C-alpha positions, 0 to 999 in steps of 0.5 A: 495654246498651253492651259494653265495647271487648273484647267482640265485636259480637253476644255474647250477654250474657243467659246465663252462659258457662263460659269467662267464669265461669272468668275471673271465678274466676280474678280476670280482667275479661272477663266480664259481670254475668250471669257474675258472678251465676252464679259467685257462685251457684256459690260459695254452693253450694260455697265451695271452688270458687274454690279448684278454679279456681286449683289447676286453673290451677296444674296447667296451668302444671305440665304445660306446664313438664313437657312443655316440659322433655321437649322439646315445643314445640308446644301445641294448647289446646283450650277454652282459655277466656278467657287470663288469668294463666299463659297456656300461650304465657307459660309456655313461650315463657319457656323457648323464645320459639320455641315455638308455641301455638294456642288454641281455644275455642267462646266469642267473647269468648275468641277475640276477646281471645286474638287481641288479646293475641297481636297481634305474636307471630308463634308463637301464635294464637287461633281459634274451634272446637268440640271436638266437631269435632276433624277441623275444628280439625286441618284449620283452615289457621291451626292448620296454619300454626302447628303441624307435625303431623309433629312431636309436639304437646301437646293440652291439654284442660284443665277442658273434657271435663266439658262434653262429654256421653257422647252426644258420645263424648269417647273418640272425640274424643281418638282423632280428635285423636290420630290425625293427631298424630305418635308422641311427642305428648301429651294432658293433661287435667283432669276434674271428679270425684265425691267422696262427702263433697261429693256435695251440693256437686257436686250443687248445682253440677251442677244450676246448670250444667244451667240454661246451654248447657254442663251439666257432669258428673263422671266416674270414674277409670276413665271418664277412662282410657277417654277416653285409651284406648291412649294411654300414662299418664306417672307418676303416672297419673290423679290429683287435680290437686294430686297431679300432679307438685307443684312443690317450689319452691311452697307446697303446695296443699291436696289438690284431689280434685274434679279428676283430672288425667292427661298421656298419650303417643302410642306411638312 
């Protein structure tokens, strides 16, 4: 099988990848047949899952604009996926061209495409890294070259923690990330959660992901709060992503109860 020009050498196209499946769901083209086939299985199991992808992307944009409105100019997007519509750097650099963004992902396709689209942008970078190894991410010289950790940084963990098992200790990961950040830094996240009347659909999606290298799990509002630990939640707290600072200038979105969103601040 010949690979497209954007695909890094050696990429495994025999198993679906969460970042590429998400790219397909958002209408992107950096995915392979195995990803598209898997995505169609997800859609068949839960027709509303495409809405989840789009509302999650809209949540990310609102979070970045909200943070920028509070003076944040440094963003570390871990588990960023494949850059597609509404990239973090596009949103924040439209507000301040000098704002700095680092994308981190474990998927080679996400990293290589990110590097390609950021060529010529001195204030943004994309690199490989594993959220389960936060110290390695923060110590990376490319992160240090872009971000001043003595000033506030917004860490974005959007639609990634539900791929991290309890055995890897999500609360500890967030503690380790924020321990090295300046007071006044933020953590923003979205996370898959169980909804009683969608139990069958959620169960089918979970079983499908169990056949891939990245199993997915739901967590409750209380479990998400535990992940954020001692960070200070900003209003309105941990809520469905469509309820987190909806944009009055945009058409109202149908409520998305299957994904929780929150932003929390490291105390000064």
